[in-house]
C-alpha positions in Angstrom: -15.4 -27.0 -1.4 -15.2 -23.1 -1.9 -13.5 -23.6 -5.2 -16.4 -25.8 -6.9 -19.0 -23.4 -5.1 -17.9 -20.3 -6.2 -15.1 -20.6 -8.9 -15.7 -24.3 -10.4 -14.6 -22.8 -13.7 -14.3 -19.9 -15.8 -17.4 -20.4 -17.7 -19.4 -20.2 -13.8 -17.3 -17.0 -12.9 -17.9 -15.3 -16.4 -21.9 -15.8 -16.4 -22.0 -14.3 -13.0 -19.5 -11.7 -13.8 -18.6 -10.4 -17.0 -19.7 -7.6 -19.4 -19.8 -9.2 -22.4 -17.3 -7.9 -25.1 -17.2 -8.3 -29.2 -15.6 -11.5 -30.0 -14.5 -12.3 -26.4 -15.5 -15.7 -25.2 -14.7 -17.7 -21.7 -12.3 -20.7 -21.6 -12.3 -23.3 -19.0 -8.8 -24.1 -19.0 -5.6 -22.5 -19.4 -5.2 -18.9 -18.5 -7.8 -16.5 -17.1 -8.1 -12.4 -17.1 -9.6 -10.9 -14.4 -10.4 -7.0 -13.8 -12.0 -5.4 -10.7 -15.0 -3.2 -11.4 -13.2 -1.5 -7.7 -11.1 1.2 -7.2 -10.4 0.4 -3.3 -7.2 -0.6 -2.3 -8.1 -3.1 0.5 -11.2 -4.4 -1.6 -8.6 -5.0 -4.3 -5.7 -6.0 -2.1 -8.5 -8.6 -1.2 -9.0 -10.0 -4.0 -5.3 -11.0 -4.6 -5.0 -12.7 -1.0 -8.7 -14.3 -2.1 -7.1 -15.9 -5.4 -3.7 -16.9 -4.0 -5.4 -18.6 -1.1 -8.8 -20.5 -3.1 -8.2 -20.9 -6.7 -6.6 -23.7 -8.2 -3.8 -23.3 -10.2 -2.6 -26.5 -11.5 -4.4 -26.2 -14.9 -4.2 -22.2 -14.8 -2.8 -18.8 -14.9 -4.8 -16.1 -14.0 -4.0 -12.1 -14.8 -5.5 -9.7 -12.3 -6.4 -6.4 -13.6 -7.2 -3.1 -11.3 -6.6 0.4 -10.5 -6.9 2.2 -7.3 -8.4 5.4 -5.9 -5.4 7.5 -4.3 -3.4 5.2 -1.6 -0.2 4.3 -0.6 0.8 0.9 -0.3 3.7 -0.6 1.8 5.9 -3.6 1.8 4.5 -6.5 4.5 7.6 -5.6 6.3 7.9 -2.4 6.0 7.3 0.9 8.3 4.8 3.8 7.4 6.0 6.0 9.4 10.2 5.8 7.6 8.4 5.5 4.0 5.2 8.0 3.9 4.5 11.4 5.1 1.4 9.9 7.5 0.3 13.6 8.3 -0.2 14.1 4.8 -2.1 11.3 3.7 -4.4 12.4 6.6 -4.6 15.6 5.0 -5.4 14.5 1.4 -7.6 11.5 2.8 -5.4 9.3 0.9 -5.7 5.9 2.1 -2.7 3.7 3.6 -2.4 0.0 3.0 0.1 -2.9 4.1 0.4 -5.5 1.0 0.5 -9.2 1.9 4.2 -9.2 -0.5 7.2 -7.7 0.4 9.1 -5.0 -1.4 9.2 -1.2 -1.5 6.4 1.5 -0.8 4.6 2.5 -4.3 2.0 5.4 -4.7 -1.3 4.3 -6.5 -3.9 6.8 -8.4 -6.2 6.4 -11.1 -3.3 7.0 -13.6 -1.3 3.8 -12.2 -2.4 0.6 -13.5 -1.7 -2.6 -11.3 -1.2 -6.1 -12.6 -1.0 -9.4 -10.9 0.3 -12.8 -12.3 -1.0 -15.7 -10.6 0.4 -19.3 -11.0 1.7 -22.4 -9.4 4.8 -21.2 -7.3 7.1 -24.2 -9.7 5.5 -22.1 -12.9 6.6 -18.6 -10.7 8.9 -16.2 -13.4 8.8 -12.6 -12.7 11.0 -11.6 -15.3 8.9 -13.4 -18.2 5.5 -11.5 -16.8 7.4 -8.2 -17.0 8.8 -8.6 -20.5 5.3 -9.7 -21.7 4.4 -6.1 -20.2 7.2 -4.7 -22.6 6.0 -6.4 -26.0 2.6 -5.2 -25.2 4.0 -1.7 -24.7 5.9 -2.2 -27.8 3.3 -3.7 -30.1 1.1 -0.3 -28.9 3.4 2.4 -29.5 6.9 0.1 -31.0 8.7 3.8 -30.4 8.6 3.2 -26.6 12.1 2.9 -25.7 11.5 0.4 -22.6 13.2 -2.6 -21.4 13.5 -5.1 -18.0 16.3 -4.6 -15.5 17.6 -7.3 -13.7 16.0 -5.7 -10.8 13.0 -6.4 -12.2 11.7 -3.1 -13.1 10.8 -1.6 -16.3 12.7 1.7 -17.5 11.7 4.6 -19.9 14.3 6.1 -22.1 16.8 4.0 -20.0 16.5 5.7 -16.7 12.9 6.2 -16.1 11.2 3.9 -13.5 7.7 3.0 -14.9 6.9 -0.1 -13.1 8.0 -1.9 -9.4 7.5 -5.3 -8.5 6.9 -7.2 -5.8 6.0 -10.9 -5.0 4.4 -13.7 -2.5 5.7 -17.1 -2.7 3.4 -19.6 -0.9 3.9 -23.1 -0.3 2.2 -24.5 -3.6 0.5 -20.8 -5.3 2.6 -17.8 -6.3 2.1 -14.3 -7.3 4.1 -11.7 -8.7 2.7 -7.9 -9.1 3.6 -4.7 -10.7 2.6 -1.3 -11.3 2.9 1.0 -14.6 2.6 4.2 -14.6 0.7 6.4 -17.1 -0.6 9.2 -16.0 0.0 9.3 -11.8 -0.2 12.8 -10.0 3.8 12.9 -9.8 3.5 15.9 -7.4 1.9 13.7 -5.5 3.5 10.9 -5.6 6.8 12.4 -4.5 4.8 14.5 -1.8 3.6 11.8 0.1 6.7 9.4 -0.3 8.9 11.5 1.9 9.1 11.0 5.5 9.5 14.0 7.5 9.9 12.0 10.8 13.0 12.3 12.5 15.4 10.0 14.9 13.4 7.1 13.5 15.7 3.9 13.8 13.6 0.6 12.1 15.4 -2.4 11.0 12.4 -2.4 8.7 12.8 -3.1 4.8 13.8 0.4 3.4 12.3 1.7 -0.4 15.0 2.3 -3.1 13.9 6.0 -4.2 14.0 6.0 -7.9 13.2 8.9 -10.9 9.9 8.0 -12.4 8.1 9.2 -16.0 4.7 9.0 -16.9 3.6 6.3 -20.0 1.7 9.4 -21.5 4.5 12.3 -20.9 6.4 10.0 -23.7 2.7 9.5 -25.3 -0.1 11.4 -24.6 -2.0 9.8 -27.3 -2.2 6.5 -24.8 -4.6 5.8 -22.2 -5.4 3.4 -19.5 -7.9 1.4 -21.1 -5.2 1.2 -24.2 -2.9 0.0 -22.4 -5.0 -2.3 -20.1 -6.6 -4.0 -23.2 -2.7 -4.2 -25.3 -1.2 -6.2 -21.5 -4.6 -8.5 -21.8 -4.3 -9.0 -25.7 -0.5 -9.9 -25.1 -1.5 -12.4 -22.4 -4.0 -13.9 -23.9 -2.0 -14.5 -27.1 1.0 -15.9 -25.0 -1.2 -18.4 -23.2 -3.6 -19.5 -26.5 -6.6 -18.3 -24.7 -9.5 -16.0 -26.0 -8.7 -11.9 -25.5 -11.6 -11.6 -23.1 -11.5 -9.4 -19.7 -14.1 -10.9 -16.8 -15.1 -8.2 -14.7 -15.3 -9.1 -11.0 -16.9 -7.3 -8.1 -14.9 -7.3 -4.9 -17.5 -7.4 -2.7 -19.8 -10.0 -4.0 -20.0 -13.0 -1.6 -22.0 -14.9 -3.7 -18.6 -15.5 -6.0 -16.0 -14.6 -3.6 -16.6 -16.3 0.0 -15.2 -14.7 2.8 -14.0 -11.9 0.7 -15.3 -9.1 2.8 -13.8 -10.3 5.7 -10.2 -10.4 4.1 -11.1 -6.6 3.2 -11.9 -6.0 6.9 -8.6 -7.3 7.9 -6.6 -5.7 5.5 -8.1 -2.2 6.9 -7.7 -3.2 10.6 -4.9 -0.9 12.1 -3.5 -4.0 13.5 -2.6 -4.9 10.1 -1.4 -1.7 8.6 0.2 -0.4 11.6 0.2 -3.3 13.9 2.7 -5.2 11.5 5.6 -2.8 11.5 8.7 -3.8 12.5 9.9 -2.8 15.9 11.6 0.5 16.0 12.7 3.5 17.9 12.2 7.3 18.1 15.1 9.3 19.5 14.7 12.9 18.8 14.5 16.3 19.9 12.4 19.3 19.1 11.6 22.7 20.2 9.0 24.5 22.0 8.5 28.3 21.7 6.8 29.7 24.4 6.0 33.2 25.3 9.5 34.5 24.9 11.5 31.5 25.6 12.4 28.7 23.3 12.6 25.4 25.2 14.4 22.0 24.1 12.5 18.5 24.7 14.2 15.4 24.3 12.0 12.5 23.4 13.0 8.7 23.0 10.1 5.7 22.4 10.3 2.1 21.7 7.2 1.0 19.8 6.7 -2.8 19.3 3.3 -4.0 17.3 2.6 -0.2 16.6 2.3 0.4 20.6 4.5 2.5 22.5 6.8 0.1 24.7 9.1 2.6 26.3 8.7 6.2 26.7 11.0 9.0 27.9 10.4 12.8 27.9 13.2 15.1 29.3 11.8 18.4 29.7 12.8 21.1 33.2 10.9 20.5 35.9 10.4 24.0 36.4 8.2 23.9 32.9 5.7 21.1 33.8 5.2 19.3 37.1 7.2 16.3 36.9 3.9 14.4 38.5 2.0 15.5 35.2 4.7 15.0 32.7 5.1 11.1 34.3 1.4 10.7 33.4 1.6 11.7 30.4 4.4 8.7 30.0 2.8 6.4 32.0 -0.6 6.8 29.8 1.4 6.8 26.4 2.9 3.3 27.4 0.9 0.7 25.9 -0.9 3.1 23.8 -0.6 3.1 19.7 1.9 5.2 18.3 -1.3 7.1 16.5 -2.2 11.1 16.5 -5.7 10.0 17.7 -5.1 7.9 20.7 -2.5 10.4 21.8 -5.4 13.3 21.7 -7.9 11.5 23.4 -5.5 10.6 26.1 -3.9 13.7 26.5 -7.6 15.3 27.0 -8.2 12.8 29.4 -5.3 13.9 31.6 -6.1 17.6 30.8 -9.3 17.5 32.8 -7.6 16.4 36.2 -4.8 18.7 35.7 -5.0 21.6 37.9 -7.4 24.4 36.9 -4.3 26.9 36.1 -4.4 28.3 32.7 -0.8 28.7 32.4 -0.4 24.9 33.2 -3.0 23.9 30.4 -1.4 26.1 27.6 1.7 24.2 28.5 0.2 21.1 28.5 -1.4 21.4 25.1 1.5 22.9 24.2 3.6 19.7 24.8 1.4 17.3 23.6 0.6 18.7 20.5 4.2 18.6 19.7 4.3 14.6 20.7 1.7 14.3 18.4 3.7 15.7 15.0 6.0 13.0 16.2 3.2 10.6 14.9 
């Protein structure tokens, strides 16, 4: 009933959402090309979920085009502490998202294009999708040396990765999505996709590093709009439909009932961090206090993003054992999160003895614990 009321057919969707373009007409069957008007990573991932869950793909294949403001997107089974620099993300106000598909971690900004190909599970074929992208690039700029690898990447000049792939295979529906590096900030990309965390052990799916290059480095005359249009045109040609892009607002409940709840789920801490596979942290850090250097050993087990077991080893004469035990007790069961740890440390400090030196030591210890997160 949801499908009948909201996306009964392509004509209805176009009437509500599209910005008319010369020569484009909608079609009621075959392929459908949709482009998001939003640059919010959570909203765009929610559209993927909505189409996968609600749209009848038996007689239609869908191409979804979207771009995001700066964001790091991890695979469903990945560990964000292992994959990226969370401290740097917070400093730069870059969003972190966990998608529903597997695969590795990617950095998005407005210089990156995202493509999602929806089909039934039986018709799912990621190699054909990537060949379509390569064909579109070649049609636009024949001199480009681009090809698809056996690992389902697209390489430029036989060595630089310009596109990575991930997929979700449902019971009847499936989607394959990929990136296309056009003019992404490579300095930010390399900085945020480098984990600074030490002593972390996890069975989560690790990303495979690769050398990357922007298409615009090869041909500065290109634009993202040209590339989007070329891919849409090739998709339309292969599926024998009109070259028409339907613009969609990912926050419009009248067209996508329940979409905002899907967005909220993707933004929630319980999904982004709480779905991290169980991992452990075993590390040491040096605390410089006055004229001495103290080595502190920390061991933690983290499950569902929360600290399950915590041990802090430091000399008794430096901090009263009872106070250290209170910190361990408070951390156990709490989120492996700097904000929550800061709140806990501040609360415990209020019940500490009124001793300035003790407070200084306590603050130093808590600051270093927070740096682990």
